[in-house]
N, C-alpha and C positions, 0 to 999 in steps of 0.2 A: 934602373929602379927609379921610381920617383922615391925622392925625399920627404918622406911624410912629415917628417917633424918640421922640415923648414917650413914645406905648407902649413901645417897648425900656428908656425909662429908668425906668417906674413899675414894668416887670416883673421890673429889674435890683433895684431897693430891695426889691419884695416878695421878693425870692431872697435878697437880702443878710438882708432882717430873720426869715427863718424861719432860712437860718445861725446869725445870731447865738443864736438862740432854742433851737436843737437845740446850740450850744456852750453855752448857761448851764446847759441840763438836763443834758448830758455835767458839768461842770468841776462843778457840784453835788453831782451823784452821784458825782463823784472825792471830794468833802469828806465825805461822808458815810461813804463807805467808810473812808476816813481816820482818822476820829472815832471810827465803830461797828461796825466790822469789815462785809465786804462782805453777811452775814446779815440787817443790816440796809436796806439798800437798797430800797426799795419804788416804785414809783409814787407812791404819793401820800406817801409822806416826800419824796421831791424834790419833788413838789406842795407841801408846805407852806412848805419853806425858801424855796422862789419865789414862795409867796404867789398861789398858781393852785390851781384846782379841778383831780385828777386826771382828771377828764375832756377838760379842756385839754390835756393833755401827751399825750393818746392822737393827736393829730394828728400827733406828731413823732414818738412812739416810742409801739409796741403792746404793750409787756410788759417787764418787767424785763431781760429777755437783748436786747434788741431796745437797750436803753440800753447794756450792759456791751460791745455789739458796735459802739456808738460811741464808744464811750470806747477803748478799743482800737485803732481805727482814725481815731478826728477828735480826739480830746480834745486840748488842751492838754499836758496833761501823758501821750498816747497815744503808742500807737506812732509814728504818722505823726508824729508830733513830733517824736519822738527820733531820728528817721532822720535828719528833714532838718536838726536842729540838729548832728548828727555829721556832716554834710557841710559842712555852713554852718564848723564847725571844721574842715574841712582847709586847708591851706595852698592860697593862690594855684596854680593851676597842678597843681594835685594830678592825676597821672592818672587814667583810668577804673580802671585795677587794684586803684589803692588806698582808690579811693570804693568798688567794690566790696566790700574785704575789710571797708574801716568801715562799712557796711551792716549785713553779715552779724554782725561783733561787737554793733555797736548791737542789733539785732533777739534777739541772744542775751542781753542784758542786761537788755533791758528785759523780755521775759520770763523770768526768774529771779526778777527785781524784784517781778515782779508775776503771779508763780505762778499765782492763784487765778481773776485775769479768765482768763490764757490759757487753763487747763482751761477753765473754761465756755465760755468763745467758739468755742474748735476742740470742745470735747467736744458741745456744742447744735447746730452748724450741720451741714449737709453741705456747705457749702463755705465760704469765709473770707468772711468780711464784708468791703464794699465800702465807703469813703464816700460820701454824697449826691452827686450831680450837680449838680453846683453848672456856672452858666455866666459868672461875673464871676469879672475875671482875678486878684484876690488869692486864691482859693479855696487853700489848700493843698494838695500834690497828695500828702500819706498816703506811710505804707512804699514801699508797691506802684509808686506811681506815680514817686517818687524812684529809687527800683532801675531802671525803665524806662528812665528819662530818664540814666541811669548808663550802661544798657546800649546806650542810641543810641549816647554819645558815646563810648562804646567802640568802634562797628562805624564813628561817619563818623569815627575817627581813624585806622584802620584796627591799632586794639590787638586787637582782638577779630574772629572769626570771621563770615562774611558768613553772618548769622543773623537773622528778624526781633526786634528789641528786645524786646517782649512772650517772645516764645519762650527768650530769653537768660535773664532774668528769671523764670520760671517756674521754671526749671530751676534755676538760683541759691536761688529761696523752698524751692523744694521740698528738696534738700539740707540747707540751714541747718533747716529745720522739722523735718525727720526728726529729727534731732542731738535740738535742743530737747527736743522732743518725750520723745523717748528718754531722753535726760537726767529731765526733769519726774517721768515714771512710775517714776523708779529701775532701768529697765534697764539706765539705763548710769552708773553710780556711779566710775567711776577704779578698777577693780579687772580682778582677771585674766580676768574677764568679764562675762556678761552676768546681773545682780542678784546678782553676789558681792560682796562687800564691801569696800573698799579698806583697807589698812593704816590710814588715821585718817583723820578729816573733811579735815584740811588737805590731807594730800598725792591722797586723792580728786579735791578742787579743779582742783589742780594738775595732775592726770593727765589731766582732761577739760578746762582750759583748754588743755592741749597739742595733745588730740588733735581739737578744735574748729577749733585754727590749721591741726592736718593739714588737714582735712575739706576750710575756706574754699583752702585753697591747692590742693589736691587739685584742685576746683572749678574753678577758675581757669584750671590747665593744660587744661583742656577748652575755655576758648573764648578764650584768650589764642592771638594767630599765632603759629608756631614760634620767628619772627624778634624777637618780643615776650617772650619767655618769659626768665627768670632763669637767666643761666649757672648752672650748681651750679662749685664750687670743689674 
């Protein structure tokens, strides 16, 4: 009779090993970008730093673009980690409203700090990249997984309207992503209209910050039940 427990354990170890190798590749890619710039990132360069042949890495990533997508979604300095860290930094008992606002701001800040990666990932993929599916409990949830969890929390607590958590998450992500994409493409500058230069770079950034905060609050109004909406003074 087969020992299914041992088989499951072995399968879990294989998946864990695969996950660790993916993260090693992603983190090495991050160091190459930091040291030499994004144009110097190649599978061959990553393999050389890790001491592997380039062919060995193709089992995990089939292109430079796939590594960049992994860096954006899965890396220890990636978007998913940034979102998880932002939620972890909230005070105990923080509401789903606070958490959703925090995630929106974390997403934007990561995109502004890593604009080249953001443009490559969302300019070269028809759908947003997702982390590799893994089955062990300590795997990171990633940015979207964290957003779904927050949406689920809000629905369960009766703060958000009764919609499926993934629907709320996609709608919120779409709004934030649209703003950030317009900002990075310089259509949204902080000036008096699309593409119009602001009075100064500092004033432009300040205006964009205010506009983004207003956007996040507007999105929240669409999800929050009326009795939980902040009362205007």
